[in-house]
C-alpha positions in Angstrom: 38.6 -33.5 47.5 41.3 -35.5 46.5 42.0 -39.1 47.7 45.0 -41.0 47.8 43.7 -44.3 47.8 40.5 -46.2 47.0 40.2 -47.2 50.5 40.3 -43.4 51.5 38.0 -42.4 49.2 35.5 -45.5 50.7 36.0 -44.2 54.3 35.4 -40.2 53.3 37.4 -39.2 56.0 35.3 -41.4 58.3 31.9 -40.4 57.1 31.7 -43.0 54.5 29.0 -45.1 56.2 26.9 -42.2 55.9 27.8 -40.9 52.6 27.2 -44.3 51.2 24.2 -44.9 52.4 22.7 -41.6 51.8 23.6 -42.3 48.1 22.2 -46.1 48.0 18.9 -44.6 49.8 18.5 -42.2 47.2 19.2 -45.0 44.5 16.3 -47.1 46.3 13.8 -44.1 45.9 14.5 -43.2 42.4 14.3 -47.0 41.2 11.0 -46.9 43.3 9.6 -43.9 41.7 10.0 -45.8 38.4 9.2 -49.0 39.2 5.8 -49.0 41.7 4.0 -46.6 38.9 4.7 -49.1 36.3 3.6 -52.1 38.5 0.0 -49.9 39.4 -0.5 -49.5 35.9 -0.3 -53.0 34.8 -2.2 -53.8 37.6 -5.1 -51.4 36.7 -4.9 -52.3 32.8 -5.5 -56.2 34.0 -8.0 -55.3 36.3 -9.8 -52.6 33.5 -9.7 -56.2 31.2 -11.1 -58.2 33.5 -14.2 -55.9 34.2 -14.7 -55.7 30.4 -14.7 -59.3 30.2 -17.1 -59.8 32.9 -19.4 -57.1 31.2 -19.2 -58.6 28.0 -20.3 -62.1 29.2 -23.2 -60.6 31.1 -24.9 -58.8 28.1 
């Protein structure tokens, strides 16, 4: 496909809303797949450290 102007590129022949929403949704999903596991890992490590400190204090 070739476009004569930037506005034609953005409108994508009248389907621009759907095209750009799908690209945006894909980017959000990819970002979530990178961020959520890291947040869960950090939360798990902090929980394990608290548990270890608590068990060391009991002994």
